[in-house]
Every structure is written in structure tokens, then in C-alpha cells.
N, C-alpha and C positions, 0 to 999 in steps of 0.2 A: 219868470213873469207870465202872468195869465192875461190873455187877450180880453179886452172889453168889449163886453154885448150889451147893447141897450134892448130891453124888450118892453113894449107897449102892449099891455094885456088887460083884462079884467082881474082885478086882484085875487079873485076866487081860485085862479090856477096855478098860482106862483110856488105854493108848496110842492106841486107836482114837478115843475120845472127845475128846482134847487139841485135834487141829485141828479137829474138828466142831463144837466150843462154844468156840473160841478168843474169841469176844467177850464172855466170862464169866470172872469170878474163880473157879474151880474149886476145890472142898475133896471131896476123895474119902474116904469113910468105907466100912468094911467092913460087908456086910451084917448080920454078927451084933449090930452096934452100933444097928440101925435103932431099937430100943425104948429103949435106953440113952440116946440123945441127941435130944433133941426140938427142932427148930428150927423152930417155928411161925411166926415172922416172916420167915423166907426161904424161896424156893422150893427143894423138895427133890424130887430124883427117884430112884425106887428101880427099879434094872433087874435083872431076874430072869430069867436064861436058861433054866434047867430047872428039875425038881422038887427037886433037892438043894438049889438055892439058895432055893427056896420052903420048903422045911423049916426053914431057918436062920431065916427071918424070922416073927414073929408079928405080923401085921398088924392085928389087931383093935383095937389101943389107939392106932392112929395118928388124929391129926386135924389139921386145918391145911391147910397148903400143899403136899402131897404128891402126885405122880404117880408112878403105876406104869407102867413099859413092859415089856412081857413077850408071849412067844409062847404062853404058857400059857392055858388057858380062863379067862375072867372068873368063872367060879363058883368059883374058888379063892379069890377075894378079897372082902372087905366091900364091899358096895354103897356105901356113903359115900364109898369113895376113888376118886379120878379115875383111870381106867384106859385105857391106850392098847395095843391089840393090835398087837404088831409081826408081821409076814407070817413071820418067820424068827427064830431066836435071833441074838442081836448077835454070839455067838462065832462065826457062820458068816461073817463079813465080815473080810476079811483086806488 
């Protein structure tokens, strides 16, 4: 049985993630919905590629199992959220 993984991201990068995370049961959710849908009992990854994506999300109210992957500065995010600094934007991979 595959573990469930929710990914909040821009739809443009989803084809890149499918083979990368093939061992998981992936559910893609648009970034605009990050505050509307709370999945604290599942692993959640939020991928933010640029400032426009960051403006779409209000990350202050998140708690639980969230990981943010972004090439933006960590000062843009609440310190209580797990943050992974990407060396460059995921949209640069092709």
C-alpha cells in the first residue's frame, strides 16, 4: 500500500513530480487552496517557485505535517513550518 502525499503546487510542475514520487499515492491541490484544506494527518508538501506563488499562500495558519520546498528566502515563511531551501526553482527542471 502506498503512502498518501498531498502536494500543493502550481499545476505546471506536476508532470515533473509524478515519476520523482512514484512510490507515493499523490494528490495534487492548487496553491490557492492551502488554507482551505487542512490535512494534518497526512504528509503535505507545499512547493513555491516564485514570489507570485508565495503571494497566493497564507502560511501563517498552517500546522501539522507540512513541508515547504522553495528557492525563496526562509524569512518569507513562519519559523514553525518545516522549510527546505531548493537551490533553484523547480520550474527550471525540464
